[in-house]
C-alpha positions as CSV (number, residue, x, y, z in Angstrom):
1,M,231.6,-14.0,178.1
2,A,230.3,-12.1,175.1
3,S,229.7,-13.4,171.6
4,Q,229.2,-11.5,168.4
5,Y,226.5,-12.3,165.8
6,N,225.9,-10.5,162.6
7,L,222.2,-10.3,161.6
8,T,220.8,-9.6,158.2
9,I,217.3,-8.0,158.5
10,E,215.5,-7.3,155.3
11,A,213.2,-4.2,155.7
12,G,209.5,-4.9,155.4
13,T,209.8,-8.6,156.1
14,D,209.3,-10.7,159.2
15,F,212.6,-11.6,160.8
16,E,213.5,-14.7,162.9
17,T,216.8,-16.2,164.2
18,L,217.9,-18.7,166.8
19,I,220.5,-18.0,169.5
20,Y,221.8,-20.8,171.6
21,V,222.8,-19.6,175.1
22,G,225.3,-21.2,177.4
23,L,226.0,-24.4,175.5
24,G,229.3,-25.9,176.6
25,D,229.4,-23.8,179.7
26,S,228.7,-26.2,182.5
27,G,228.5,-23.3,185.1
28,Y,225.6,-21.6,183.2
29,T,222.0,-22.2,184.0
30,F,219.8,-21.2,181.2
31,G,216.4,-19.6,181.8
32,T,216.2,-20.1,185.6
33,N,215.1,-16.8,187.2
34,K,216.4,-14.9,184.1
35,E,214.8,-12.5,181.7
36,Y,216.3,-11.7,178.2
37,V,215.9,-8.5,176.3
38,A,217.1,-7.7,172.8
39,S,217.0,-4.5,170.7
40,V,218.4,-2.8,167.6
41,R,219.5,0.8,167.1
42,S,221.7,2.9,164.8
43,A,224.5,3.2,167.3
44,Y,225.0,2.2,170.9
45,G,223.3,4.5,173.3
46,E,221.2,6.1,170.4
47,T,217.4,6.3,170.2
48,P,215.1,5.2,168.8
49,Q,215.6,1.6,169.4
50,W,213.4,-1.3,168.3
51,S,212.9,-4.4,170.4
52,F,212.9,-8.0,169.3
53,D,210.3,-10.5,170.6
54,I,212.0,-13.4,172.5
55,K,210.7,-16.9,173.0
56,E,212.7,-19.3,175.2
57,T,213.1,-23.1,174.7
58,Q,214.7,-24.2,177.9
59,S,215.2,-27.8,176.9
60,E,217.5,-26.7,174.1
61,N,219.0,-23.6,175.7
62,K,217.6,-21.7,172.8
63,L,216.2,-18.2,172.3
64,T,214.2,-17.4,169.2
65,I,214.3,-13.7,168.5
66,T,211.8,-12.2,166.0
67,M,210.8,-8.9,164.7
68,T,207.6,-8.2,162.7
69,S,207.5,-6.6,159.2
70,Q,205.8,-3.5,160.8
71,I,209.0,-2.9,162.7
72,T,211.5,-3.9,160.1
73,T,209.9,-1.5,157.7
74,Q,211.2,1.4,159.9
75,L,214.8,0.2,159.5
76,T,216.9,1.9,156.8
77,T,219.8,0.4,154.8
78,G,223.0,0.4,156.8
79,V,224.9,-1.0,159.8
80,W,222.9,-1.2,163.0
81,K,223.9,-2.3,166.5
82,W,222.0,-4.9,168.3
83,D,222.3,-6.5,171.7
84,L,220.9,-9.4,173.7
85,I,221.0,-8.8,177.4
86,E,220.4,-11.3,180.2
87,K,218.7,-9.7,183.2
88,E,218.6,-11.7,186.4
89,T,215.2,-11.5,187.9
90,K,214.6,-11.7,191.6
91,E,211.7,-13.3,193.3
92,N,209.9,-11.3,195.9
93,N,209.5,-13.5,198.9
94,P,208.1,-11.4,201.7
95,S,208.7,-12.9,205.2
């Protein structure tokens, strides 16, 4: 299931927000063998794109996404598209 979040990022400042993942969904296991990536771009499929840093807090099903002022300085006024993608990671268990 997808969710929509609007973010307000002020150019030239450090940015931080919290995203709670899977709360209320008993079938979802947060963080186990998963990797999360998030980025912002002017339109879907466009480049350049800038990535957020992500910190997980598994006990709270929480992702903290941040972007430094060095990156936000490069963003111009307007509407940007951002995404947060969960990638399932696989363990390599050679036999």
